[in-house]
C-alpha positions in Angstrom: 11.9 -25.5 -3.3 11.5 -22.7 -5.6 12.1 -19.3 -4.5 11.1 -15.9 -5.6 14.5 -15.1 -7.0 14.0 -18.2 -9.0 10.6 -16.8 -10.4 12.4 -13.4 -10.8 14.9 -15.0 -13.2 12.6 -16.8 -15.2 10.5 -14.0 -15.7 13.8 -12.1 -16.8 14.3 -14.6 -19.5 10.7 -14.6 -21.1 10.5 -13.6 -24.6 8.3 -10.5 -25.0 5.7 -12.1 -26.9 5.0 -14.5 -24.3 4.4 -12.1 -21.3 0.6 -12.0 -21.6 0.5 -16.1 -21.2 2.9 -16.0 -18.5 1.1 -13.5 -16.6 -2.1 -15.3 -17.0 -0.6 -18.4 -15.7 0.9 -16.9 -12.5 -2.4 -14.7 -11.9 -4.3 -17.8 -11.0 -1.9 -18.0 -7.9 -2.0 -14.4 -6.6 -5.0 -13.6 -4.1 -7.9 -11.9 -5.7 -7.5 -8.3 -6.0 -3.8 -8.3 -5.4 -1.9 -6.2 -8.0 1.0 -4.4 -6.0 2.3 -4.5 -2.4 0.8 -2.0 -0.1 3.1 1.0 0.3 3.7 2.2 4.0 1.3 5.1 4.9 4.6 7.4 5.0 4.7 7.0 1.0 3.7 10.4 -0.4 3.4 12.2 2.9 5.6 14.9 1.3 3.9 15.2 -1.9 4.0 19.1 -2.2 7.5 19.4 -0.8 9.9 21.7 -2.9 11.8 20.2 -5.7 15.1 21.0 -4.2 14.3 19.2 -0.9 16.7 16.0 -1.1 19.5 18.6 -1.7 18.5 21.1 0.8 17.1 18.8 3.5 19.4 20.2 6.5 18.2 23.7 5.5 14.5 22.6 5.4 14.7 20.8 8.8 16.6 23.6 10.5 13.7 26.0 9.3 11.3 23.6 10.7 9.8 22.0 7.7 6.8 20.4 8.2 5.7 22.1 11.2 
């Protein structure tokens, strides 16, 4: 049985000039309209966060960030 990991390894071995043909061959097995897995609703929830949020998360949470 072929696993996704098997397919990923095969894709990693493709020559650049064959990518279009390989994608066309695989596309026939993907559901119509499927391009990328959907992201959880929480992704992008903090799109206007300060640039230093990751560094100072404890400080922002202590101040009531997001309330």
